[in-house]
PDB file of N, CA, C and O in Angstrom:
ATOM      1  N   UNK A   1      23.632  -1.728   1.746  1.00  0.00           N
ATOM      2  CA  UNK A   1      22.885  -0.361   0.420  1.00  0.00           C
ATOM      3  C   UNK A   1      23.270  -1.160  -0.178  1.00  0.00           C
ATOM      4  O   UNK A   1      24.377  -1.680  -0.039  1.00  0.00           O
ATOM      5  N   UNK A   2      22.207  -1.520  -1.211  1.00  0.00           N
ATOM      6  CA  UNK A   2      22.427  -1.722  -2.136  1.00  0.00           C
ATOM      7  C   UNK A   2      22.115  -0.932  -3.188  1.00  0.00           C
ATOM      8  O   UNK A   2      22.300  -1.285  -4.352  1.00  0.00           O
ATOM      9  N   UNK A   3      21.584   0.274  -2.818  1.00  0.00           N
ATOM     10  CA  UNK A   3      21.438   0.920  -3.840  1.00  0.00           C
ATOM     11  C   UNK A   3      22.913   1.498  -4.603  1.00  0.00           C
ATOM     12  O   UNK A   3      23.923   1.746  -3.944  1.00  0.00           O
ATOM     13  N   UNK A   4      22.853   1.615  -5.706  1.00  0.00           N
ATOM     14  CA  UNK A   4      24.129   2.019  -7.037  1.00  0.00           C
ATOM     15  C   UNK A   4      23.534   3.181  -7.522  1.00  0.00           C
ATOM     16  O   UNK A   4      22.328   3.359  -7.349  1.00  0.00           O
ATOM     17  N   UNK A   5      24.356   4.147  -8.217  1.00  0.00           N
ATOM     18  CA  UNK A   5      23.894   5.095  -8.231  1.00  0.00           C
ATOM     19  C   UNK A   5      23.012   5.363 -10.242  1.00  0.00           C
ATOM     20  O   UNK A   5      22.362   6.265 -10.769  1.00  0.00           O
ATOM     21  N   UNK A   6      23.532   3.998 -10.693  1.00  0.00           N
ATOM     22  CA  UNK A   6      22.242   3.442 -11.531  1.00  0.00           C
ATOM     23  C   UNK A   6      20.796   3.519 -11.084  1.00  0.00           C
ATOM     24  O   UNK A   6      19.804   4.227 -11.256  1.00  0.00           O
ATOM     25  N   UNK A   7      21.254   2.207 -10.288  1.00  0.00           N
ATOM     26  CA  UNK A   7      19.190   1.963  -9.747  1.00  0.00           C
ATOM     27  C   UNK A   7      19.002   3.294  -8.792  1.00  0.00           C
ATOM     28  O   UNK A   7      17.803   3.488  -8.593  1.00  0.00           O
ATOM     29  N   UNK A   8      19.658   4.048  -8.290  1.00  0.00           N
ATOM     30  CA  UNK A   8      18.828   5.298  -7.746  1.00  0.00           C
ATOM     31  C   UNK A   8      18.817   6.564  -8.602  1.00  0.00           C
ATOM     32  O   UNK A   8      18.559   7.607  -8.002  1.00  0.00           O
ATOM     33  N   UNK A   9      19.139   6.652 -10.363  1.00  0.00           N
ATOM     34  CA  UNK A   9      18.604   7.038 -10.971  1.00  0.00           C
ATOM     35  C   UNK A   9      17.389   6.590 -11.771  1.00  0.00           C
ATOM     36  O   UNK A   9      16.524   7.379 -12.153  1.00  0.00           O
ATOM     37  N   UNK A  10      17.371   5.389 -11.985  1.00  0.00           N
ATOM     38  CA  UNK A  10      16.319   4.708 -11.868  1.00  0.00           C
ATOM     39  C   UNK A  10      15.147   5.077 -11.393  1.00  0.00           C
ATOM     40  O   UNK A  10      14.175   5.571 -11.964  1.00  0.00           O
ATOM     41  N   UNK A  11      15.318   4.811 -10.374  1.00  0.00           N
ATOM     42  CA  UNK A  11      14.147   5.023  -9.126  1.00  0.00           C
ATOM     43  C   UNK A  11      13.983   5.767  -9.441  1.00  0.00           C
ATOM     44  O   UNK A  11      12.845   5.799  -9.908  1.00  0.00           O
ATOM     45  N   UNK A  12      15.053   7.598  -9.625  1.00  0.00           N
ATOM     46  CA  UNK A  12      14.237   8.694 -10.113  1.00  0.00           C
ATOM     47  C   UNK A  12      12.979   9.170 -10.993  1.00  0.00           C
ATOM     48  O   UNK A  12      11.943   9.819 -10.853  1.00  0.00           O
ATOM     49  N   UNK A  13      13.823   8.320 -12.183  1.00  0.00           N
ATOM     50  CA  UNK A  13      12.900   8.155 -13.750  1.00  0.00           C
ATOM     51  C   UNK A  13      11.767   7.415 -13.041  1.00  0.00           C
ATOM     52  O   UNK A  13      10.630   7.811 -13.297  1.00  0.00           O
ATOM     53  N   UNK A  14      11.892   6.532 -12.301  1.00  0.00           N
ATOM     54  CA  UNK A  14      10.356   6.045 -12.232  1.00  0.00           C
ATOM     55  C   UNK A  14       8.923   6.694 -10.811  1.00  0.00           C
ATOM     56  O   UNK A  14       7.718   6.534 -10.620  1.00  0.00           O
ATOM     57  N   UNK A  15      10.092   7.442 -10.152  1.00  0.00           N
ATOM     58  CA  UNK A  15       9.216   8.289  -9.920  1.00  0.00           C
ATOM     59  C   UNK A  15       8.704   9.541 -10.010  1.00  0.00           C
ATOM     60  O   UNK A  15       7.669   9.980  -9.509  1.00  0.00           O
ATOM     61  N   UNK A  16       9.856  10.312 -10.981  1.00  0.00           N
ATOM     62  CA  UNK A  16       9.191  11.202 -11.798  1.00  0.00           C
ATOM     63  C   UNK A  16       7.575  11.120 -13.196  1.00  0.00           C
ATOM     64  O   UNK A  16       6.649  11.830 -13.588  1.00  0.00           O
ATOM     65  N   UNK A  17       8.201   9.690 -13.444  1.00  0.00           N
ATOM     66  CA  UNK A  17       7.120   9.139 -14.373  1.00  0.00           C
ATOM     67  C   UNK A  17       5.820   9.362 -13.756  1.00  0.00           C
ATOM     68  O   UNK A  17       4.858  10.026 -14.143  1.00  0.00           O
ATOM     69  N   UNK A  18       6.012   8.627 -12.660  1.00  0.00           N
ATOM     70  CA  UNK A  18       4.423   8.001 -12.043  1.00  0.00           C
ATOM     71  C   UNK A  18       3.991   9.470 -11.746  1.00  0.00           C
ATOM     72  O   UNK A  18       2.907   9.906 -12.131  1.00  0.00           O
ATOM     73  N   UNK A  19       5.063  10.350 -10.911  1.00  0.00           N
ATOM     74  CA  UNK A  19       4.085  11.709 -10.968  1.00  0.00           C
ATOM     75  C   UNK A  19       3.331  12.300 -12.045  1.00  0.00           C
ATOM     76  O   UNK A  19       2.212  12.725 -11.756  1.00  0.00           O
ATOM     77  N   UNK A  20       3.740  12.407 -13.244  1.00  0.00           N
ATOM     78  CA  UNK A  20       3.249  13.137 -14.320  1.00  0.00           C
ATOM     79  C   UNK A  20       2.720  11.994 -15.047  1.00  0.00           C
ATOM     80  O   UNK A  20       2.811  12.100 -16.270  1.00  0.00           O
ATOM     81  N   UNK A  21       2.019  10.582 -14.456  1.00  0.00           N
ATOM     82  CA  UNK A  21       0.928  10.159 -15.130  1.00  0.00           C
ATOM     83  C   UNK A  21      -0.209  10.635 -14.141  1.00  0.00           C
ATOM     84  O   UNK A  21      -1.343  10.946 -14.505  1.00  0.00           O
ATOM     85  N   UNK A  22       0.331  10.652 -12.617  1.00  0.00           N
ATOM     86  CA  UNK A  22      -0.946  10.873 -11.733  1.00  0.00           C
ATOM     87  C   UNK A  22      -2.041  12.314 -12.415  1.00  0.00           C
ATOM     88  O   UNK A  22      -3.236  12.554 -12.590  1.00  0.00           O
ATOM     89  N   UNK A  23      -0.207  13.213 -12.689  1.00  0.00           N
ATOM     90  CA  UNK A  23      -0.801  14.719 -12.969  1.00  0.00           C
ATOM     91  C   UNK A  23      -2.030  14.883 -14.360  1.00  0.00           C
ATOM     92  O   UNK A  23      -3.001  15.607 -14.580  1.00  0.00           O
ATOM     93  N   UNK A  24      -1.154  13.489 -15.249  1.00  0.00           N
ATOM     94  CA  UNK A  24      -2.296  13.573 -16.215  1.00  0.00           C
ATOM     95  C   UNK A  24      -3.546  13.184 -16.654  1.00  0.00           C
ATOM     96  O   UNK A  24      -4.361  13.572 -17.492  1.00  0.00           O
ATOM     97  N   UNK A  25      -3.447  12.244 -15.781  1.00  0.00           N
ATOM     98  CA  UNK A  25      -4.922  11.714 -15.212  1.00  0.00           C
ATOM     99  C   UNK A  25      -5.953  12.544 -14.394  1.00  0.00           C
ATOM    100  O   UNK A  25      -7.166  12.364 -14.512  1.00  0.00           O
ATOM    101  N   UNK A  26      -5.365  13.523 -13.502  1.00  0.00           N
ATOM    102  CA  UNK A  26      -5.854  14.974 -12.873  1.00  0.00           C
ATOM    103  C   UNK A  26      -6.179  15.622 -14.598  1.00  0.00           C
ATOM    104  O   UNK A  26      -7.339  15.732 -14.995  1.00  0.00           O
ATOM    105  N   UNK A  27      -5.313  15.897 -15.235  1.00  0.00           N
ATOM    106  CA  UNK A  27      -5.604  17.054 -16.221  1.00  0.00           C
ATOM    107  C   UNK A  27      -6.646  16.869 -17.316  1.00  0.00           C
ATOM    108  O   UNK A  27      -7.297  17.756 -17.867  1.00  0.00           O
ATOM    109  N   UNK A  28      -6.700  15.140 -17.600  1.00  0.00           N
ATOM    110  CA  UNK A  28      -7.640  14.850 -18.438  1.00  0.00           C
ATOM    111  C   UNK A  28      -9.056  14.790 -17.799  1.00  0.00           C
ATOM    112  O   UNK A  28     -10.069  15.135 -18.409  1.00  0.00           O
ATOM    113  N   UNK A  29      -9.043  14.148 -16.041  1.00  0.00           N
ATOM    114  CA  UNK A  29     -10.403  14.352 -15.890  1.00  0.00           C
ATOM    115  C   UNK A  29     -11.008  16.097 -15.469  1.00  0.00           C
ATOM    116  O   UNK A  29     -12.108  16.560 -15.167  1.00  0.00           O
ATOM    117  N   UNK A  30      -9.966  16.531 -15.607  1.00  0.00           N
ATOM    118  CA  UNK A  30     -10.453  18.245 -15.210  1.00  0.00           C
ATOM    119  C   UNK A  30     -11.596  19.067 -16.596  1.00  0.00           C
ATOM    120  O   UNK A  30     -12.197  20.140 -16.601  1.00  0.00           O
ATOM    121  N   UNK A  31     -11.523  18.342 -17.269  1.00  0.00           N
ATOM    122  CA  UNK A  31     -11.757  18.619 -18.535  1.00  0.00           C
ATOM    123  C   UNK A  31     -10.531  19.881 -19.522  1.00  0.00           C
ATOM    124  O   UNK A  31      -9.803  19.419 -20.401  1.00  0.00           O
ATOM    125  N   UNK A  32     -10.520  20.535 -19.375  1.00  0.00           N
ATOM    126  CA  UNK A  32      -9.515  21.236 -20.068  1.00  0.00           C
ATOM    127  C   UNK A  32      -8.313  21.699 -19.710  1.00  0.00           C
ATOM    128  O   UNK A  32      -7.867  22.793 -19.362  1.00  0.00           O
ATOM    129  N   UNK A  33      -7.584  19.848 -19.988  1.00  0.00           N
ATOM    130  CA  UNK A  33      -5.762  20.095 -19.839  1.00  0.00           C
ATOM    131  C   UNK A  33      -5.339  22.003 -20.290  1.00  0.00           C
ATOM    132  O   UNK A  33      -5.932  22.953 -20.800  1.00  0.00           O
ATOM    133  N   UNK A  34      -4.306  21.784 -19.853  1.00  0.00           N
ATOM    134  CA  UNK A  34      -3.177  22.961 -20.262  1.00  0.00           C
ATOM    135  C   UNK A  34      -2.466  22.256 -21.314  1.00  0.00           C
ATOM    136  O   UNK A  34      -2.868  23.119 -22.095  1.00  0.00           O
ATOM    137  N   UNK A  35      -2.007  21.740 -21.817  1.00  0.00           N
ATOM    138  CA  UNK A  35      -1.391  20.747 -22.800  1.00  0.00           C
ATOM    139  C   UNK A  35      -2.016  20.456 -24.177  1.00  0.00           C
ATOM    140  O   UNK A  35      -1.471  20.050 -25.203  1.00  0.00           O
ATOM    141  N   UNK A  36      -3.325  20.775 -23.929  1.00  0.00           N
ATOM    142  CA  UNK A  36      -4.080  19.937 -24.813  1.00  0.00           C
ATOM    143  C   UNK A  36      -4.583  18.518 -24.190  1.00  0.00           C
ATOM    144  O   UNK A  36      -4.044  17.912 -23.263  1.00  0.00           O
ATOM    145  N   UNK A  37      -6.274  17.955 -25.250  1.00  0.00           N
ATOM    146  CA  UNK A  37      -5.687  16.090 -24.668  1.00  0.00           C
ATOM    147  C   UNK A  37      -5.181  15.742 -25.685  1.00  0.00           C
ATOM    148  O   UNK A  37      -5.191  14.528 -25.483  1.00  0.00           O
ATOM    149  N   UNK A  38      -4.683  15.877 -26.752  1.00  0.00           N
ATOM    150  CA  UNK A  38      -3.579  15.120 -27.221  1.00  0.00           C
ATOM    151  C   UNK A  38      -2.644  14.878 -26.317  1.00  0.00           C
ATOM    152  O   UNK A  38      -2.622  13.772 -25.777  1.00  0.00           O
ATOM    153  N   UNK A  39      -1.628  15.941 -25.959  1.00  0.00           N
ATOM    154  CA  UNK A  39      -0.468  15.945 -25.943  1.00  0.00           C
ATOM    155  C   UNK A  39      -0.608  15.376 -24.197  1.00  0.00           C
ATOM    156  O   UNK A  39       0.192  14.543 -23.772  1.00  0.00           O
ATOM    157  N   UNK A  40      -1.286  15.728 -23.654  1.00  0.00           N
ATOM    158  CA  UNK A  40      -1.585  15.017 -22.199  1.00  0.00           C
ATOM    159  C   UNK A  40      -2.040  13.929 -22.394  1.00  0.00           C
ATOM    160  O   UNK A  40      -2.114  13.424 -21.274  1.00  0.00           O
ATOM    161  N   UNK A  41      -2.462  13.108 -23.243  1.00  0.00           N
ATOM    162  CA  UNK A  41      -3.011  11.869 -22.820  1.00  0.00           C
ATOM    163  C   UNK A  41      -1.491  11.081 -23.655  1.00  0.00           C
ATOM    164  O   UNK A  41      -1.162   9.953 -23.287  1.00  0.00           O
ATOM    165  N   UNK A  42      -0.818  11.681 -24.569  1.00  0.00           N
ATOM    166  CA  UNK A  42       0.614  10.922 -25.172  1.00  0.00           C
ATOM    167  C   UNK A  42       1.238  10.934 -23.713  1.00  0.00           C
ATOM    168  O   UNK A  42       1.248   9.828 -23.174  1.00  0.00           O
ATOM    169  N   UNK A  43       1.910  12.288 -22.771  1.00  0.00           N
ATOM    170  CA  UNK A  43       2.437  12.047 -21.876  1.00  0.00           C
ATOM    171  C   UNK A  43       1.827  11.236 -21.085  1.00  0.00           C
ATOM    172  O   UNK A  43       2.570  10.428 -20.527  1.00  0.00           O
ATOM    173  N   UNK A  44       0.668  11.167 -20.831  1.00  0.00           N
ATOM    174  CA  UNK A  44       0.147  10.058 -20.076  1.00  0.00           C
ATOM    175  C   UNK A  44       0.501   8.073 -20.709  1.00  0.00           C
ATOM    176  O   UNK A  44       0.567   7.009 -20.093  1.00  0.00           O
ATOM    177  N   UNK A  45       0.636   8.439 -22.141  1.00  0.00           N
ATOM    178  CA  UNK A  45       0.739   6.406 -22.691  1.00  0.00           C
ATOM    179  C   UNK A  45       2.306   6.471 -22.263  1.00  0.00           C
ATOM    180  O   UNK A  45       2.753   5.397 -21.860  1.00  0.00           O
ATOM    181  N   UNK A  46       3.213   7.577 -22.290  1.00  0.00           N
ATOM    182  CA  UNK A  46       4.332   7.227 -22.598  1.00  0.00           C
ATOM    183  C   UNK A  46       4.543   6.857 -20.747  1.00  0.00           C
ATOM    184  O   UNK A  46       4.332   5.695 -20.400  1.00  0.00           O
ATOM    185  N   UNK A  47       4.816   7.548 -20.034  1.00  0.00           N
ATOM    186  CA  UNK A  47       4.707   7.593 -18.363  1.00  0.00           C
ATOM    187  C   UNK A  47       4.797   6.740 -17.598  1.00  0.00           C
ATOM    188  O   UNK A  47       5.714   6.601 -16.789  1.00  0.00           O
ATOM    189  N   UNK A  48       3.185   5.543 -17.842  1.00  0.00           N
ATOM    190  CA  UNK A  48       3.003   4.930 -17.491  1.00  0.00           C
ATOM    191  C   UNK A  48       3.692   3.570 -17.728  1.00  0.00           C
ATOM    192  O   UNK A  48       3.997   2.980 -16.692  1.00  0.00           O
ATOM    193  N   UNK A  49       3.896   3.160 -18.504  1.00  0.00           N
ATOM    194  CA  UNK A  49       4.887   2.027 -19.120  1.00  0.00           C
ATOM    195  C   UNK A  49       6.381   2.391 -18.867  1.00  0.00           C
ATOM    196  O   UNK A  49       7.148   1.565 -18.373  1.00  0.00           O
ATOM    197  N   UNK A  50       6.788   3.677 -19.224  1.00  0.00           N
ATOM    198  CA  UNK A  50       8.180   4.270 -18.437  1.00  0.00           C
ATOM    199  C   UNK A  50       8.804   3.771 -16.907  1.00  0.00           C
ATOM    200  O   UNK A  50       9.916   3.432 -16.501  1.00  0.00           O
ATOM    201  N   UNK A  51       7.079   3.968 -16.142  1.00  0.00           N
ATOM    202  CA  UNK A  51       7.093   4.487 -14.527  1.00  0.00           C
ATOM    203  C   UNK A  51       7.503   2.759 -14.156  1.00  0.00           C
ATOM    204  O   UNK A  51       7.872   2.568 -12.998  1.00  0.00           O
ATOM    205  N   UNK A  52       7.458   1.776 -14.900  1.00  0.00           N
ATOM    206  CA  UNK A  52       7.040   0.410 -14.867  1.00  0.00           C
ATOM    207  C   UNK A  52       7.927  -0.486 -15.367  1.00  0.00           C
ATOM    208  O   UNK A  52       7.860  -1.675 -15.056  1.00  0.00           O
ATOM    209  N   UNK A  53       9.131   0.141 -16.444  1.00  0.00           N
ATOM    210  CA  UNK A  53      10.172  -0.274 -16.806  1.00  0.00           C
ATOM    211  C   UNK A  53      11.584  -0.049 -16.033  1.00  0.00           C
ATOM    212  O   UNK A  53      12.554  -0.805 -15.986  1.00  0.00           O
ATOM    213  N   UNK A  54      11.383   1.301 -15.408  1.00  0.00           N
ATOM    214  CA  UNK A  54      12.406   1.987 -14.896  1.00  0.00           C
ATOM    215  C   UNK A  54      11.935   1.328 -13.502  1.00  0.00           C
ATOM    216  O   UNK A  54      12.199   0.179 -13.856  1.00  0.00           O
ATOM    217  N   UNK A  55      11.628   1.225 -12.684  1.00  0.00           N
ATOM    218  CA  UNK A  55      11.490   0.575 -11.318  1.00  0.00           C
ATOM    219  C   UNK A  55      11.902  -0.743 -11.802  1.00  0.00           C
ATOM    220  O   UNK A  55      13.131  -0.801 -11.828  1.00  0.00           O
ATOM    221  N   UNK A  56      11.304  -1.892 -12.221  1.00  0.00           N
ATOM    222  CA  UNK A  56      11.779  -3.176 -12.684  1.00  0.00           C
ATOM    223  C   UNK A  56      13.376  -2.899 -12.844  1.00  0.00           C
ATOM    224  O   UNK A  56      14.180  -3.319 -12.011  1.00  0.00           O
ATOM    225  N   UNK A  57      13.776  -2.118 -14.048  1.00  0.00           N
ATOM    226  CA  UNK A  57      15.352  -1.969 -14.190  1.00  0.00           C
ATOM    227  C   UNK A  57      15.696  -1.609 -12.847  1.00  0.00           C
ATOM    228  O   UNK A  57      16.664  -2.369 -12.840  1.00  0.00           O
ATOM    229  N   UNK A  58      15.723  -1.197 -11.924  1.00  0.00           N
ATOM    230  CA  UNK A  58      16.354  -0.302 -10.566  1.00  0.00           C
ATOM    231  C   UNK A  58      16.261  -1.469  -9.588  1.00  0.00           C
ATOM    232  O   UNK A  58      17.121  -1.482  -8.707  1.00  0.00           O
ATOM    233  N   UNK A  59      15.488  -2.312  -9.595  1.00  0.00           N
ATOM    234  CA  UNK A  59      14.609  -3.637  -9.110  1.00  0.00           C
ATOM    235  C   UNK A  59      16.146  -4.710  -9.509  1.00  0.00           C
ATOM    236  O   UNK A  59      16.742  -5.524  -8.804  1.00  0.00           O
ATOM    237  N   UNK A  60      16.289  -4.435 -10.358  1.00  0.00           N
ATOM    238  CA  UNK A  60      17.047  -5.389 -10.634  1.00  0.00           C
ATOM    239  C   UNK A  60      18.712  -5.187 -11.169  1.00  0.00           C
ATOM    240  O   UNK A  60      19.516  -6.078 -11.445  1.00  0.00           O
ATOM    241  N   UNK A  61      18.855  -4.093 -11.196  1.00  0.00           N
ATOM    242  CA  UNK A  61      20.037  -3.901 -10.616  1.00  0.00           C
ATOM    243  C   UNK A  61      20.515  -3.921  -9.421  1.00  0.00           C
ATOM    244  O   UNK A  61      21.668  -4.328  -9.281  1.00  0.00           O
ATOM    245  N   UNK A  62      19.754  -3.489  -8.263  1.00  0.00           N
ATOM    246  CA  UNK A  62      20.020  -3.599  -7.022  1.00  0.00           C
ATOM    247  C   UNK A  62      20.420  -5.272  -6.641  1.00  0.00           C
ATOM    248  O   UNK A  62      21.284  -5.733  -5.895  1.00  0.00           O
ATOM    249  N   UNK A  63      19.733  -5.709  -7.213  1.00  0.00           N
ATOM    250  CA  UNK A  63      19.785  -7.418  -7.119  1.00  0.00           C
ATOM    251  C   UNK A  63      20.924  -7.959  -7.266  1.00  0.00           C
ATOM    252  O   UNK A  63      21.508  -8.731  -6.506  1.00  0.00           O
ATOM    253  N   UNK A  64      21.463  -7.248  -8.973  1.00  0.00           N
ATOM    254  CA  UNK A  64      22.406  -7.861  -9.040  1.00  0.00           C
ATOM    255  C   UNK A  64      23.531  -7.540  -8.461  1.00  0.00           C
ATOM    256  O   UNK A  64      24.589  -8.134  -8.671  1.00  0.00           O
ATOM    257  N   UNK A  65      23.334  -6.207  -7.392  1.00  0.00           N
ATOM    258  CA  UNK A  65      24.532  -5.492  -6.538  1.00  0.00           C
ATOM    259  C   UNK A  65      24.851  -6.714  -5.670  1.00  0.00           C
ATOM    260  O   UNK A  65      25.952  -7.221  -5.456  1.00  0.00           O
ATOM    261  N   UNK A  66      23.968  -6.976  -5.340  1.00  0.00           N
ATOM    262  CA  UNK A  66      23.942  -7.880  -3.925  1.00  0.00           C
ATOM    263  C   UNK A  66      24.430  -8.413  -3.598  1.00  0.00           C
ATOM    264  O   UNK A  66      24.425  -8.458  -2.367  1.00  0.00           O
ATOM    265  N   UNK A  67      25.511  -9.529  -4.491  1.00  0.00           N
ATOM    266  CA  UNK A  67      26.310 -10.013  -4.364  1.00  0.00           C
ATOM    267  C   UNK A  67      27.857  -9.423  -4.418  1.00  0.00           C
ATOM    268  O   UNK A  67      28.812 -10.177  -4.232  1.00  0.00           O
TER     269      UNK A  67
END
């Protein structure tokens, strides 16, 4: 098993931010987001790159610990 605590935490961050992104998309398409359009759009704009970056960092950390 190559999962380290660091890569596990990064995967957790990636999953939570992906869930936030999907939730923001649903909120924005519903017409009346609970947090308002601007706040929901900001959360969406932050969560998408965070998802990708955290996932790539987790993969890189796991790959570095394979040896």
